VOPADO-912793 format. One record per residue: residue number from 0; x, y, z of N, C-alpha, C in turn. Coordinates in steps of 0.1 Angstrom, whole numbers. Atoms other than C-alpha are relative to their C-alpha. Example, Ala and Ser with C-alpha at 12.3 -4.5 7.8 and 13.67 -1.06 7.14 Angstrom:
2
 pos  n_px  n_py  n_pz ca_px ca_py ca_pz  c_px  c_py  c_pz
   0     9   -12     0   123   -45    78     9    12     0
   1    -9   -11     0   137   -11    71    -8    11     8
***
This chain:
261
 pos  n_px  n_py  n_pz ca_px ca_py ca_pz  c_px  c_py  c_pz
   0    10    -1    -8   160   528   -35    -1     0    13
   1     0    -7   -11   144   544    -3     1   -16     8
   2    -1    10   -13   150   525    31    -8    -6     2
   3    14    11    -1   117   521    36    -6    -8    -6
   4     6    10    15   104   511     4     8   -12     3
   5    -7    12     3   135   484     8    -9   -10    11
   6     2     9   -10   124   473    45   -13    -2    -2
   7    14     1     6    84   473    32     2   -14    -6
   8    -2    11    10    98   450     3     3   -14    10
   9    -3    15    -7   117   422    26   -17     0    12
  10    15     2    -5    82   424    48    -7    -7    -6
  11    12     5    14    62   417    19     2   -15    -2
  12    -8     9     2    89   391    12    -2   -12    12
  13     4     5   -17    84   378    48   -10    -4     0
  14    12     0    -7    53   374    49    -2   -11   -14
  15    -1     8     7    50   358    18     6   -19    -2
  16    -6    13    -5    75   330    26   -12    -8     9
  17     9     5   -11    56   326    59   -15    -5    -5
  18    12     5     4    23   323    41     6   -17    -7
  19    -4    14     9    38   292    18     2   -11    12
  20    -1     9   -13    52   275    48   -10    -7     6
  21    10     5    -8    21   275    67   -10    -8   -10
  22    10     7     8     0   264    32     5   -15    -1
  23    -6    10     1    28   238    29    -2   -12    10
  24     4    10   -11    20   221    62   -16    -6     2
  25    15     9    -1   -17   219    57    -3   -10   -11
  26     2     9    11   -13   195    28     4   -12     9
  27    -1    14   -12   -20   159    53    14    -8   -14
  28    -7    15     4    11   136    44    -2   -11     6
  29     6    14    -5    -1   101    43     6   -11    -9
  30    -8    13     2    20    70    45    -8    -8     1
  31    12     9     2    -2    44    26    13   -12    -1
  32    -3    14     8     8     4    18     1     3   -14
  33    -5    -1    15    23     0   -17   -16    -8    -8
  34    15     5     8   -13   -21   -25   -11    13    -5
  35     9    -7     2   -29     9   -22     5    11   -13
  36    -7   -14    10   -10    29   -51   -17     4    -9
  37    13    -1     5   -40    26   -69   -13     6     1
  38    15    -6    -5   -70    29   -53     0     9    13
  39     4    -3    -8   -61    50   -29     5    18   -10
  40    -1    -7     9   -49    75   -54   -13     7    -6
  41    16    -4     3   -86    79   -68    -8     4     9
  42    15    -3    -8  -102    80   -35    17    16     1
  43    -6    -9    -2   -73   112   -31    -5     9   -10
  44     5    -4    12   -91   126   -64   -10     7     3
  45    11    -1    -6  -125   123   -52     2    10     9
  46     2    -5    -8  -115   136   -23     6    17     3
  47     4   -14     7  -102   171   -41   -12     7    -6
  48    18    -3     7  -137   172   -62    -2     5    10
  49     9    -2   -13  -153   171   -28     3    10     6
  50    -1    -7   -15  -136   193    -7    14    11    -6
  51    -8   -14     7  -110   212   -33    15    -2    14
  52   -13     7    -7   -79   196    -6     8    -5    -5
  53    -8    10     7   -51   180   -19     8    -7    12
  54    -5    11    -9   -32   153     0    15    -6    -7
  55   -11     3    10     5   140    -7    -2   -12     6
  56     0    15    -1     7   104   -10    10    -4    -1
  57   -12     7     2    36    84    -1     1   -15     0
  58     6    19     0    31    43    -6    22    -3     2
  59   -15     8    -4    60    22     7    -3   -12     8
  60     4    18    -9    59   -15    29     0     9    15
  61     4    -4   -13    40    -9    61     8    -4    15
  62    -7     2    -9    67   -22    81    11     8     1
  63   -10   -13     2    94     4    70   -10    15     9
  64     7   -10    -6    63    31    76     3    -4    19
  65     3    -1   -12    61    19   109    12     0     9
  66   -12    -7    -7    98    23   123     3    13    -6
  67    -2   -15     5    96    55   104    -5     9    12
  68     5    -8   -10    67    66   126     3     2    12
  69    -5     3   -13    82    54   157     8    12    -1
  70    -6    -8    -2   108    76   151    -3    17    -1
  71    -1   -10     3    95   104   145    -7     9   -15
  72     3    -4    11    85   107   107   -13     5     0
  73    12    -7    -1    62   133    99   -13     1   -11
  74    12     2    13    33   118    84   -11     3     8
  75    11    -5    -8    -3   129    96   -11   -15     1
  76    12     9     0   -24    96    85     9   -12    -3
  77    -9    13     2    -8    56    83   -13    -8    -1
  78     5    10     5   -24    34    61     7   -15    -1
  79    -8    11     1   -10    -1    70   -11   -12    -5
  80     2    14     4   -17   -33    52     1   -10    12
  81     4     9   -10   -14   -53    83    -3     8    15
  82     0    -6    -6   -35   -40   111     8     1    15
  83    -6     0   -11    -9   -51   135    14    15     2
  84    -4   -11     4    15   -24   127    -7    14     5
  85     6    -9    -5   -12     3   135    -2     1    14
  86     4    -1   -17   -20   -12   169    13     5     7
  87   -14     2    -9    17   -13   179     0    19    -1
  88     2   -15     4    14    25   168    -8     3    14
  89     6    -3    -7   -13    31   187     2     2    20
  90    -6     6   -18     6    15   226     4     7     1
  91   -12    -5    -3    31    41   219    -7    17     4
  92     6   -15    -5     6    72   222     1    10   -10
  93    -2    -5    12    14    85   188   -13     1    -3
  94     9     5     9   -17    80   175   -12     7     6
  95     9    -5    -8   -53    96   184    -5    -9     2
  96     5     8    -2   -68    63   189     6   -12    -5
  97    -4    10     7   -64    28   177    -2    -6   -14
  98     6    -4    15   -81    38   145   -10   -10    -5
  99    11     7     6  -102    20   116     4    -9    -8
 100     0     9    12  -103    -9    97    -8     6   -10
 101     7   -11     9  -105     4    64    -2    -9   -14
 102    -8    11     9   -99   -30    41     3    -9     3
 103    -6    14    -4   -94   -68    38    11     3   -13
 104    -5     2    15   -68   -73     8     3   -14    -4
 105    -2    14     5   -62  -102   -11    17     1   -11
 106   -12     2     6   -32  -121   -25    -5    -6   -17
 107     2     9    11   -30  -130   -64    14    -6    -7
 108   -12     6     7    -6  -152   -83    -2     7   -16
 109     2    -7    17     4  -136  -117    18    -7    -4
 110   -16     3     8    30  -150  -145     0    12   -11
 111    -2    -9    13    42  -126  -172    -6    -9   -13
 112     1     8    14    30  -137  -209    11    -5    -6
 113   -14     7     4    47  -163  -222     9   -11    11
 114    -3     9   -10    53  -177  -186     4   -11    -1
 115     3    14     0    61  -213  -186    -7    -3     9
 116    12     0    -9    39  -207  -153   -13    -1    -7
 117    16     1     3     2  -218  -157    -5     6    16
 118     3    -2   -12   -14  -197  -128   -16    -7    -1
 119     9     2    -4   -42  -213  -109    -1     6    16
 120     2   -10    -8   -57  -204   -77     4   -13    11
 121    -6     9    -9   -43  -238   -59    11    -3     1
 122   -14     0     3    -9  -233   -71     4   -10    -4
 123    -8     8     9    -7  -263   -91     5    -4    -6
 124   -13    -3     7     9  -250  -119    15     2     6
 125   -16    -5    -8    37  -234   -95     6    -8     1
 126    -8     9    -6    39  -266   -81     8    -9   -12
 127    -1    10    12    44  -285  -117    13     9    -9
 128    -9    -8     8    64  -258  -132    19    -1    14
 129   -13    -1    -7    91  -258  -104     2   -13     6
 130    -5    14     2    92  -297  -103     6    -5   -12
 131    -7     0    15   103  -293  -138    10    10     0
 132    -9   -13     3   128  -266  -133    -4     7    -9
 133     9   -11     7   107  -242  -149    -1    14     3
 134    -2   -13    -9   110  -216  -119    16     3     2
 135   -10    -6    -4   141  -197  -116    -2    14     8
 136     7   -10   -11   130  -167  -101   -18     5     5
 137    13    -2    -7    98  -159   -78    -3    10     7
 138     2   -11    -5    87  -127   -70    -9     1    15
 139     6    -6   -11    71  -115   -36     5     9     8
 140    -7   -12   -13    76   -86   -11    10    -7    10
 141    -9     3   -14    99   -91    17    -7    -1    12
 142     9     7   -13    80  -110    46     8    10    12
 143    -5    -6   -17   105   -93    73    -8    14     3
 144     6   -10    -4    85   -61    70   -13     2    -8
 145    13    -1     7    58   -61    42    -7   -11     1
 146    12    13    -1    22   -82    48    -1    -3   -11
 147    -1     7    11    19   -89    16    12   -14    -6
 148    -9    10     2    52  -109    16    -3    -9    11
 149     2    10   -13    44  -123    50   -14    -7    -5
 150     7     8     0    11  -138    38    -1   -12   -13
 151    -2     5    12    23  -149     2     9   -14     7
 152    -4     8    -9    45  -167    25    -8   -12     9
 153     8    11    -9    19  -183    45    -5   -12    -9
 154     8     8    10     0  -194     9     7   -11    -6
 155   -10    10     8    34  -211    -4     2   -10    13
 156    -3    16   -13    41  -232    33   -14    -3    -3
 157    10    16    -3     3  -245    31     0    -6   -10
 158     0     7     3     8  -256     1    13   -11    -5
 159   -11    12     3    39  -272     3    13     5    -3
 160   -13    -5    13    61  -250   -18    10     8     6
 161    -5   -10   -11    78  -227     9    15     1    -5
 162   -12     8     1   108  -249     8     7    -1   -11
 163    -8     4    10   117  -255   -27     2    16    -7
 164    -1   -15     6   108  -217   -36    13     9     3
 165   -15   -13    -6   134  -200   -14    12     2    -4
 166   -16     0    12   163  -203   -35    -1    11   -11
 167     5    -3    18   146  -191   -64    -7    14     4
 168    11   -15    -2   125  -156   -43    13    12    -5
 169    -6   -14     7   137  -120   -58   -15     9    10
 170     9    -8   -11   120   -97   -28     2    12    -2
 171     6   -12     3   102   -64   -33     4     4     8
 172    -4    -6   -13   112   -37    -5   -17     2     1
 173    19     1    -5    67   -37    -9     0    -8   -11
 174     3     7     8    46   -52   -28    -2     4   -16
 175     2    -9    20    44   -27   -60    10    -3    -9
 176   -14     6     5    83   -38   -65    -1   -16     2
 177    -2    13     4    76   -72   -63    -9    -8    -9
 178     7     6    14    50   -73   -91    11     9    -9
 179    -5     0    11    73   -53  -111    11   -12    -2
 180    -7    16     4    99   -81  -107    -7    -9    -5
 181     7    11     5    75  -104  -114    -5     0   -16
 182    10    -6    18    59   -89  -150    14     6    -7
 183    -9    -5     4    93   -71  -156    13    -2     2
 184   -14     6    -2   122   -89  -142     6    -8     0
 185    -1    15     7   128  -119  -157    -2   -14    12
 186     5     8   -10   108  -135  -132    -9   -12    -6
 187     7     9     9    88  -169  -143   -15     2     7
 188    18     0    -5    55  -155  -120     8     9    19
 189     1    -6   -15    51  -140   -82   -18    -3     9
 190    11    -5   -10    25  -133   -53     1    10     3
 191     5   -11    -3    11  -102   -52   -10     9     3
 192    16     0    -6   -17   -80   -41   -11     1   -11
 193    13     2    13   -51   -86   -63    -1    15    -3
 194     8    -8     2   -58   -52   -59    12    11   -12
 195    -8    -4    10   -25   -40   -80    -1    -5   -16
 196     1    10     5   -31   -69  -104   -13    12   -10
 197    12    -4     8   -66   -48  -116     4    12    -8
 198     0   -11    12   -46   -21  -134    -4    -1   -18
 199     4     3    13   -60   -13  -166    12     0   -13
 200   -10    -2     8   -20    -7  -176     5   -13    -6
 201    -5    11    -1   -13   -43  -172    -6   -14   -10
 202     6     6     5   -36   -56  -196     6    -3   -10
 203   -10    10    10   -20   -85  -218    12     1     4
 204   -14     5    -3    11   -84  -202     0   -12    11
 205    -8    10   -12     4  -111  -173   -15    -8    -2
 206    16     8    -4   -21  -135  -164    -1    -5    16
 207     3     1   -15   -31  -136  -128   -15    -5     7
 208    13     6   -11   -59  -155  -103     4     2    11
 209     1    -5   -18   -71  -147   -68     2    -8     6
 210    -3    13   -11   -56  -170   -43   -12    -2    15
 211    11     1    -5   -83  -182   -20     5     4    18
 212    -8    -1   -14   -81  -166    10     1    -2    12
 213    -1     7   -13   -85  -194    34    17    -6     1
 214   -19     4     5   -45  -200    15     9    11    13
 215    -7   -12    -8   -36  -175    43    -1    10    15
 216     7   -10    -8   -42  -152    76    -2    11    -9
 217     7   -15     5   -66  -122    71    11    13    -5
 218    -6   -11     3   -50   -90    54    -8    10     2
 219    15   -11    -2   -75   -68    76    13    14     2
 220    -6   -10    -1   -59   -37    69    -7    13     6
 221     5    -8   -13   -60    -5    98    10    15    -2
 222    -7   -12     3   -56    31    94    -1     8    10
 223     1    -1   -14   -46    52   124     4    21    -8
 224    -3   -18     2   -45    93   124     9     4    17
 225    -9    -6    -6   -17   111   142    -2     8    10
 226     4   -14   -11   -19   132   173     4    10    -7
 227    -1   -14     3    -1   156   156    -9     9   -14
 228     8    -6    11   -26   160   126    -4     7     1
 229    13    -9     7   -40   189   115   -13     1    -7
 230    12    -1     6   -76   198   105    -4    -9   -16
 231     2     8    15   -73   187    67     5   -15     4
 232    -1    18     5   -57   154    72   -10    -6     9
 233    12    15    -3   -83   144    98   -15     0   -11
 234     7    -3    13  -108   157    67     2   -15    -3
 235     2    12    11   -92   129    49     1   -13     2
 236     0    17   -12   -91   102    76   -14    -3     1
 237    11     1    -2  -126   107    81    -8    -2   -14
 238     4     1    10  -135   108    47     4   -14    -6
 239    -6    14     5  -115    72    40   -11    -7     5
 240    13     8    -4  -147    62    57   -15     3    -1
 241     8    -6     3  -171    76    40    -6   -11   -14
 242     0    10     7  -191    53    14     6     7   -15
 243    -7    -5    10  -176    73   -18    11    -8    -2
 244   -12    12     0  -140    60    -5    -3   -14     2
 245     3    10    -1  -154    29     5    -5    -8   -17
 246     3     7    10  -166    22   -31    10     4   -10
 247   -15    -2     7  -134    32   -46     9   -13     7
 248    -7     8     0  -117     7   -29    -5   -17     3
 249     3     9     1  -142   -17   -33     3    -7   -18
 250     1     3    15  -139   -13   -75    15    -5    -3
 251   -12     6     3  -100   -18   -69     2   -13    11
 252    -8    11    -2  -104   -52   -55     4    -2    15
 253    -4     2   -14  -103   -48   -18   -14    -4     5
 254    10     3    -9  -131   -63     6     1    11    10
 255    -3    -6   -10  -143   -45    31    -4    -7    16
 256     0    14   -16  -141   -57    73   -14    -2    -3
 257    10     3    -1  -168   -73    82   -11    10     8
 258     8   -10    -3  -199   -48    89     0     9    -3
 259    -4   -14     8  -189   -23    69    -7     3   -14
 260     0     0    14  -204   -34    36   -13     5    -2
***
């Protein structure tokens, strides 16, 4: 092969590699609280339909994402299940501003089919099952870094059940894992995100009930845009505040923040 043709081939390959790298960086990386697994997947699908743009969704614990972002993790948008984590990042100067409230989350008490735990919004069934020794394992997200775990603890404390349940708790790294433990992990039940219980795939596998909002502090969920975010990420961030995205969040069991209904 002539040297000139070989060099041209190398230049073409290098250009293709550079183009691929540039294209990959244009796909926004979204760090999202685990309670958004179903809703945000639908929002991303609608965003792709309306704009032709893909996004990469990564779900996990809000507290863990908060620490990762403080250490420079390469995410463009952060959707936290607790606004305190988003506001703390804003104080460091790594976000564009203090962000926007995008939803208010709710808790659900869940028990797998066949469990001796009878679900009710006042947790009376949990109290009875606990007193009779029928609750050996009970699942929540880890309150140390998962907002849904923190609010689950508040609801249990208000009902006077936290101290008795502590030795029986199994804690998920995030609320999605807590749901898995509650239904498939040999637990009698758990407290998880209402939004995750609306998954059609769970039909017939568990009983669940919405826990009153007054039983815990509000799950005010806030999103922030990182200063390093490129235009596609900014477009997705703005899309999340549009009627189409809000309708999806409502359909998945979230409430809209006051004044955004």
